C-alpha positions as CSV (number, residue, x, y, z in Angstrom):
1,M,29.4,180.4,84.9
2,D,28.7,181.5,81.3
3,G,27.2,184.9,81.2
4,D,24.5,183.8,78.8
5,K,23.2,181.2,81.4
6,P,21.1,181.9,84.5
7,D,22.8,181.3,87.9
8,N,20.8,178.1,88.4
9,A,21.6,176.5,85.0
10,L,23.6,173.4,84.9
11,P,26.7,173.2,82.7
12,D,26.2,171.0,79.7
13,E,29.6,170.7,78.4
14,K,31.4,167.2,78.3
15,L,33.7,166.3,81.2
16,D,36.6,166.8,78.7
17,S,35.4,169.8,76.8
18,T,38.5,169.9,74.6
19,Q,37.6,166.6,72.8
20,P,35.7,166.7,69.6
21,D,32.1,165.3,69.6
22,E,31.8,161.6,68.8
23,T,29.9,160.4,65.8
24,P,26.3,159.6,66.9
25,G,25.9,155.9,67.7
26,S,29.6,155.3,67.9
27,P,31.1,154.8,71.4
28,P,34.2,156.9,72.3
29,S,37.7,155.3,72.0
30,H,38.3,155.4,75.7
31,P,35.9,154.8,78.7
32,L,37.2,158.0,80.4
33,S,36.4,160.4,77.6
34,G,33.1,161.3,79.2
35,Y,30.9,158.8,77.6
36,F,29.6,157.5,81.0
37,C,30.9,160.3,83.2
38,N,28.4,162.9,82.2
39,D,25.5,160.5,82.6
40,A,26.7,159.4,86.1
41,L,27.2,163.0,87.1
42,Q,23.6,163.9,86.0
43,L,22.2,160.9,87.8
44,I,23.9,162.0,91.1
45,L,22.7,165.6,90.7
46,N,19.1,164.3,90.0
47,I,19.1,162.1,93.1
48,A,20.4,165.0,95.2
49,A,17.7,167.3,93.9
50,E,14.9,164.8,94.4
51,N,15.9,164.0,98.0
52,D,16.9,167.3,99.5
53,P,15.0,170.5,99.1
54,W,18.1,172.6,99.6
55,F,19.8,171.2,96.6
56,K,16.5,171.3,94.5
57,E,16.3,175.0,95.2
58,H,19.7,175.3,93.5
59,G,18.3,173.9,90.2
60,L,20.3,170.7,90.1
61,H,17.3,168.6,88.7
62,S,17.3,167.7,85.0
63,E,14.6,166.1,83.0
64,R,17.0,164.1,80.8
65,I,16.3,160.4,80.4
66,L,19.3,158.6,81.8
67,P,20.4,155.1,81.0
68,K,18.6,152.6,83.2
69,F,21.6,150.3,83.4
70,F,23.2,152.5,86.0
71,L,20.8,151.3,88.7
72,M,20.2,147.7,87.3
73,P,22.1,144.6,88.6
74,N,24.4,143.0,86.1
75,A,23.1,139.5,86.8
76,T,20.1,137.7,88.3
77,T,22.3,136.8,91.3
78,M,23.0,140.4,92.2
79,S,21.2,143.2,94.1
80,V,21.6,146.9,94.0
81,D,21.3,149.0,97.1
82,L,20.8,152.8,96.9
83,S,21.0,154.9,100.2
84,I,21.1,158.6,100.6
85,D,21.8,160.9,103.5
86,S,22.6,164.6,104.0
87,A,24.0,166.8,106.7
88,I,25.5,170.2,107.5
89,L,29.1,169.6,108.4
90,P,31.4,172.1,110.4
91,L,34.1,171.6,107.7
92,P,35.0,174.0,104.8
93,P,33.8,172.6,101.5
94,R,37.2,172.9,99.7
95,D,38.8,170.8,102.6
96,L,36.2,168.1,102.0
97,V,36.8,168.1,98.2
98,S,40.5,168.0,98.8
99,M,40.2,165.0,101.1
100,M,37.9,163.0,98.7
101,T,40.3,163.5,95.7
102,D,43.5,162.6,97.7
103,V,42.8,158.7,97.9
104,K,45.4,158.1,100.7
105,T,43.9,160.8,102.9
106,W,40.3,159.6,102.0
107,A,41.2,156.0,103.0
108,S,42.8,157.1,106.2
109,R,39.9,159.5,107.1
110,F,37.4,156.6,106.5
111,S,39.5,153.9,108.2
112,H,36.3,152.5,109.8
113,I,35.2,151.5,106.3
114,V,38.2,151.6,103.9
115,Y,41.1,149.2,104.7
116,S,43.4,150.6,102.0
117,G,43.2,152.7,98.9
118,K,45.4,154.0,96.0
119,G,44.7,156.2,93.0
120,E,46.3,156.6,89.7
121,K,45.7,158.5,86.5
122,P,44.5,155.9,84.0
123,S,46.6,155.5,80.9
124,G,44.9,157.0,77.9
125,T,43.3,159.8,79.7
126,S,43.7,163.2,78.1
127,L,45.4,165.7,80.3
128,E,42.5,168.1,80.1
129,I,40.1,165.8,81.9
130,L,39.4,167.4,85.3
131,D,40.6,165.5,88.4
132,I,39.9,162.0,87.4
133,Q,41.6,158.9,88.6
134,K,41.4,155.2,88.8
135,V,40.9,154.1,92.5
136,T,41.6,150.6,93.8
137,A,40.2,150.3,97.3
138,E,39.8,147.6,99.8
139,F,36.6,147.9,101.9
140,L,36.1,146.3,105.3
141,K,33.1,144.0,105.1
142,P,31.8,142.4,108.3
143,I,30.3,139.0,107.9
144,S,28.3,136.9,110.4
145,V,30.1,133.6,110.0
146,V,33.2,134.6,111.9
147,P,33.8,137.6,114.2
148,F,36.2,139.5,112.1
149,S,36.1,141.5,108.9
150,T,36.9,140.4,105.4
151,I,38.1,142.5,102.6
152,E,36.2,143.5,99.4
153,K,38.5,144.8,96.7
154,I,36.7,147.3,94.3
155,T,38.1,149.3,91.4
156,F,36.3,152.5,90.3
157,L,36.7,155.8,88.5
158,R,36.5,158.9,90.7
159,F,36.2,162.4,89.1
160,V,35.4,165.8,90.6
161,K,33.6,168.7,88.9
162,E,32.8,172.1,90.1
163,I,29.1,172.4,89.3
164,R,29.0,176.1,90.0
165,H,30.8,178.6,92.2
166,D,31.3,176.9,95.7
167,M,29.5,173.6,94.7
168,W,31.3,170.4,93.7
169,A,30.3,166.9,92.8
170,V,32.7,163.9,93.5
171,V,31.4,161.0,91.5
172,D,32.5,157.3,91.6
173,L,31.5,154.7,88.9
174,D,32.7,151.1,88.3
175,F,35.7,151.0,86.1
176,D,35.3,147.4,84.8
177,E,31.6,147.9,84.1
178,C,32.4,150.9,81.9
179,S,35.0,149.1,80.1
180,E,32.9,146.1,79.6
181,R,29.9,148.0,78.3
182,L,32.0,150.1,75.9
183,S,33.6,146.9,74.6
184,R,30.3,145.3,74.0
185,M,28.9,148.4,72.3
186,T,31.9,148.5,70.0
187,I,31.4,145.0,68.7
188,G,27.6,145.5,68.5
189,T,26.4,143.4,71.4
190,S,23.5,144.3,73.7
191,V,24.2,146.8,76.5
192,A,22.2,144.5,78.7
193,S,24.6,141.6,78.2
194,K,26.2,140.1,81.3
195,P,29.6,141.5,82.3
196,K,32.7,139.4,82.2
197,V,32.9,139.2,86.0
198,E,29.8,138.0,87.9
199,N,29.1,137.9,91.6
200,A,31.6,140.7,92.3
201,C,30.7,143.8,94.2
202,R,30.6,146.9,92.1
203,R,30.4,150.6,92.9
204,K,27.5,151.8,90.9
205,P,27.3,155.5,90.4
206,S,27.8,157.0,93.8
207,G,28.9,160.4,94.9
208,V,28.8,163.3,97.2
209,I,27.6,166.8,96.5
210,I,29.5,169.4,98.5
211,A,28.3,173.0,98.7
212,K,29.3,176.0,100.7
213,Y,26.7,176.6,103.5
214,D,28.6,179.4,105.2
215,D,32.2,180.4,105.8
216,S,33.0,177.4,107.9
217,K,30.3,174.8,107.0
218,S,29.4,172.5,104.2
219,K,26.1,171.2,103.0
220,V,26.6,167.6,101.9
221,I,24.4,165.0,100.4
222,W,26.0,161.5,100.1
223,I,24.6,158.9,97.6
224,E,25.8,155.4,98.0
225,T,25.0,152.8,95.4
226,M,26.4,149.3,95.5
227,E,25.9,146.1,93.7
228,F,26.5,142.8,95.5
229,P,25.5,139.2,95.6
230,I,21.8,138.6,96.7
231,D,22.9,136.2,99.5
232,S,25.2,138.9,101.1
233,D,24.9,142.4,102.3
234,W,26.6,145.8,101.9
235,P,26.8,147.2,105.4
236,F,28.0,150.8,104.7
237,K,25.0,152.9,103.8
238,A,25.3,156.6,103.1
239,Y,24.7,157.6,106.7
240,C,27.7,155.5,107.8
241,W,30.0,157.6,105.6
242,I,28.6,160.9,106.9
243,N,28.7,159.7,110.5
244,V,32.4,158.9,110.2
245,L,33.0,162.5,109.1
246,K,30.9,163.7,112.0
247,N,32.9,161.5,114.5
248,D,36.1,162.6,112.9
249,Y,35.2,166.2,113.5
250,R,34.4,165.4,117.1
251,R,37.8,163.7,117.4
252,M,39.6,166.7,116.0
253,S,37.7,169.1,118.3
254,S,38.2,167.0,121.4
255,D,40.1,168.5,124.2
256,F,41.5,167.7,127.7
257,L,38.9,167.1,130.4
258,S,41.5,166.0,133.0
259,F,45.3,166.3,132.9
260,K,47.5,165.0,135.7
261,L,50.8,164.3,134.0
262,G,52.8,166.9,136.0
263,T,53.6,169.5,133.4
264,E,52.1,173.0,133.3
265,N,53.5,174.0,130.0
266,E,50.6,174.8,127.8
267,G,52.6,174.5,124.6
268,S,53.6,170.9,125.6
269,R,50.0,170.1,126.4
270,G,48.9,171.2,122.9
271,E,51.5,169.1,121.4
272,L,50.7,166.1,123.5
273,L,47.0,166.5,122.6
274,G,47.8,166.1,118.9
275,V,50.1,163.1,119.6
276,L,47.5,161.3,121.8
277,K,44.9,161.6,119.0
278,E,47.3,160.2,116.4
279,M,48.4,157.4,118.7
280,A,44.8,156.5,119.5
281,K,43.9,156.4,115.8
282,N,46.9,154.1,115.2
283,I,45.7,151.8,117.9
284,R,42.4,151.5,116.1
285,I,44.0,151.0,112.7
286,K,46.3,148.3,114.0
287,Y,43.5,146.6,115.9
288,V,41.5,146.4,112.7
289,D,44.5,145.2,110.8
290,S,45.1,142.4,113.4
291,I,41.7,140.9,112.9
292,V,41.1,141.4,109.2
293,A,40.9,138.0,107.4
294,S,41.2,137.0,103.8
295,A,38.1,135.5,102.1
296,D,39.4,132.0,102.9
297,R,40.4,133.0,106.4
298,D,44.1,132.1,105.7
299,G,46.1,132.0,108.9
300,W,43.2,131.6,111.2
301,S,42.1,128.4,113.0
302,G,38.7,127.9,114.7
303,H,38.2,126.2,118.0
304,R,34.8,125.4,119.4
305,Q,34.4,125.9,123.2
306,E,31.2,125.9,125.1
307,N,29.0,126.4,121.9
308,K,31.3,129.4,121.0
309,E,33.8,129.4,118.2
310,I,37.1,131.0,119.0
311,W,39.5,132.0,116.2
312,L,43.2,132.1,116.6
313,K,46.3,133.1,114.7
314,H,49.8,133.6,116.0
315,K,52.9,135.5,114.9
316,L,56.4,136.0,116.2
317,N,56.9,139.6,117.6
318,S,60.0,141.2,116.2
319,Q,60.1,144.5,117.9
320,G,59.4,146.5,121.2
321,P,59.6,145.2,124.8
322,Y,58.2,141.8,123.8
323,A,60.5,141.1,120.9
324,G,61.1,137.4,120.4
325,S,57.8,136.5,122.1
326,C,55.0,134.6,120.4
327,I,51.8,136.6,120.1
328,F,48.5,134.9,119.8
329,V,45.6,137.0,118.4
330,A,42.3,135.5,119.7
331,V,38.9,136.6,118.4
332,V,35.4,135.6,119.6
333,K,31.9,137.0,118.8
334,F,28.7,137.0,120.7
335,N,25.3,138.7,120.6
336,V,23.5,140.6,123.3
337,E,19.7,141.1,123.3
338,S,19.8,144.9,123.8
339,K,17.9,147.5,121.8
340,T,20.6,150.1,122.0
341,S,24.4,150.0,122.0
342,R,25.0,153.2,124.1
343,P,24.9,151.7,127.6
344,V,26.9,148.7,126.6
345,F,29.5,150.9,124.9
346,S,29.8,153.1,128.1
347,Y,30.1,149.9,130.2
348,L,32.9,148.4,128.1
349,R,34.7,151.7,127.9
350,E,35.1,151.7,131.7
351,K,35.5,147.9,132.0
352,N,38.3,147.7,129.5
353,L,40.7,149.9,131.5
354,Y,40.9,147.1,134.2
355,I,41.8,144.4,131.7
356,D,45.5,143.6,131.2
357,W,45.0,141.9,127.9
358,C,48.6,140.9,127.2
359,H,48.8,138.8,130.3
360,T,45.1,137.8,130.7
361,R,44.6,139.3,134.2
362,I,42.2,141.8,135.7
363,T,43.9,144.8,137.5
364,Q,42.5,146.0,140.8
365,W,43.0,149.6,140.0
366,T,44.1,152.1,137.5
367,D,44.8,155.8,138.0
368,E,43.5,158.1,135.2
369,V,46.2,160.5,134.1
370,I,44.6,162.0,131.0
371,R,41.1,162.1,129.6
372,V,40.4,163.6,126.2
373,A,36.8,163.8,125.1
374,S,34.7,165.2,122.3
375,P,32.4,168.2,123.1
376,D,29.5,165.8,123.8
377,G,31.8,164.0,126.2
378,D,30.5,160.6,125.1
379,T,31.0,159.7,121.4
380,Y,34.8,160.0,121.4
381,C,37.1,159.6,124.4
382,I,40.9,159.0,124.8
383,T,42.0,157.8,128.2
384,L,45.6,157.4,129.5
385,N,45.7,155.4,132.7
386,K,48.5,154.4,135.0
387,D,48.4,150.7,135.9
388,P,50.3,148.8,138.6
389,F,52.1,146.5,136.2
390,E,53.4,147.7,132.9
391,G,53.1,151.5,133.2
392,Y,50.3,153.0,131.1
393,V,47.2,152.0,129.2
394,L,46.1,154.1,126.3
395,Q,42.5,153.6,125.2
396,E,40.4,155.0,122.4
397,A,36.6,154.6,122.6
398,S,34.6,155.9,119.6
399,T,31.2,155.4,118.0
400,D,29.9,156.6,114.8
401,G,26.3,155.4,114.9
402,F,27.1,152.2,113.0
403,R,30.1,150.6,114.7
404,S,31.7,151.3,118.0
405,F,35.3,150.5,119.1
406,V,36.7,150.3,122.6
407,I,40.5,149.5,122.0
408,S,43.5,149.9,124.3
409,S,47.2,149.1,124.3
410,P,49.7,148.8,127.1
411,I,52.7,151.2,127.0
412,K,55.8,150.7,129.3
413,E,56.3,153.7,131.5
414,S,60.0,154.1,130.4
415,D,59.0,154.0,126.7
416,F,56.3,156.6,127.3
417,D,58.5,159.0,129.3
418,Q,61.4,158.6,126.8
419,N,59.1,159.3,123.8
420,L,57.5,162.2,125.7
421,S,60.9,163.8,126.3
422,K,62.2,163.3,122.8
423,N,58.8,163.7,121.0
424,E,59.5,160.6,118.9
425,W,56.2,158.7,119.0
426,S,56.6,156.8,115.8
427,E,58.9,154.3,117.6
428,L,56.3,153.4,120.1
429,V,55.2,149.7,119.6
430,L,51.5,149.1,120.3
431,Y,49.6,145.9,121.1
432,P,45.9,146.7,120.7
433,S,43.1,144.6,122.1
434,G,39.5,145.4,122.8
435,F,35.9,145.3,121.6
436,T,33.9,146.0,118.4
437,I,30.2,146.6,118.8
438,V,28.0,146.3,115.7
439,P,24.1,146.5,115.7
440,D,23.0,143.3,114.0
441,M,19.4,142.5,115.1
442,N,20.8,142.4,118.6
443,L,24.3,143.7,119.4
444,C,27.1,141.8,117.9
445,I,30.2,142.2,120.0
446,S,33.7,141.0,118.9
447,I,36.5,140.6,121.4
448,S,40.1,140.6,120.2
449,L,43.1,140.2,122.4
450,Q,46.9,139.8,122.0
451,L,48.6,137.3,124.3
452,M,52.3,137.4,125.0
453,D,54.3,134.2,125.5
454,S,51.1,132.1,125.5
455,T,50.2,128.7,124.1
456,Q,47.2,127.8,121.9
457,Q,45.5,126.2,124.9
458,D,46.2,129.2,127.1
459,A,44.8,131.6,124.5
460,I,41.6,129.6,124.1
461,K,41.1,129.4,127.9
462,A,41.8,133.1,128.3
463,M,39.3,134.0,125.6
464,Q,36.7,131.6,127.0
465,Q,37.1,133.1,130.5
466,F,36.9,136.7,129.3
467,H,33.9,136.4,127.0
468,L,31.8,134.3,129.4
469,D,32.3,136.7,132.3
470,L,31.5,139.7,130.1
471,I,28.4,138.1,128.8
472,A,27.2,137.4,132.2
473,E,27.9,141.0,133.4
474,I,26.4,142.7,130.3
475,E,23.2,140.6,130.3
476,Q,22.7,141.2,134.0
477,K,23.1,145.0,133.6
478,Y,21.8,145.9,130.1
479,I,19.2,143.5,128.7
480,F,16.0,145.5,127.9
């Protein structure tokens, strides 16, 4: 901080302090020169101070009058949603800042929400601008018509600035909107004019303020502002992002509750623990990837059975023990009249271990070999079970307060043992199936299964049998 300023004063320099001041009334030559960035930064700081006493005590609030267009929809068919949440996270602040600015790591960390993401330094940006990049991300957007997610592609600017010692702001604002407004201002049109692209989701100024709380913890306030069509919804509120971070910490801090694999080598155990966590995460990512659909649901076909629509797509398996077989991915959605997802989540976590999804049969028993769980023992759990048919079943069950997953994949015993001895887990082929639970008035439960060497008729019949049996059991046990 400048020695002439009190400790709680905000820096007032432009994002790119090396650039000369622009002539009043004349927009800058490039949207990344700080023309909108400083206003977006100040807006995020004001929201943080107004909604969290801890940040207000640190002098973030400013009385500056900010452009109203930041929180106004671009068209009468659009709506803007602003949500705010804060937390103290057991993570170092610099690690959080680094994760947010590494787009690949950010997308992987928030794989519950972000399907893919890439960042690039925009052309025309001066080298002195601090940590700014153009991000293109695909967000998973659940919809109610079909039981799987669609993708919403959004492009935005992301920049980071250290507000003061041990306090950072990471701010996002829509790239196209900035460019459109600057273009209209250059030719003298009204700032309130409609943008070129209507009915497209936009990332209005959003951001996260990250401050050091103590040596190992961060104080975080998350501000999520999205514009989307009035007849749709944006499901990922600020608390969803923070809950993913909390759940990810529980995943990282999870440890063995039981271990019956036959090795007493503690070094091997520690190595296996890290491998199991990565394998379980890969199962979830591949599971989501298998049920994501394009906006027009390309590749999927719907089949109505007993007032329930079952969606199918098939592919030829080219690798692993089932190479050459035809895999059908079948998805169905149903609702359960329950006020809470926790008992249903616990039930499905145990039930799933007895389902041989690939061959549509129920096993009579499985023997638990390994159980890895979060410190609370419930919100995150990895289970490795021995089954009487294929070898092993690896399952991840996780919940973040918004969406829960119970997902498993069979692993042949010979493949598991071979990879265990060689420590070459990247070659292991996974076939994830399982459940997604989303609160939606009642509980919305999606089932996805991969069927080997099946036919379309068999796939429909198998899914019909599974979901009807499960509905009956869940409703009998857990309707409140």
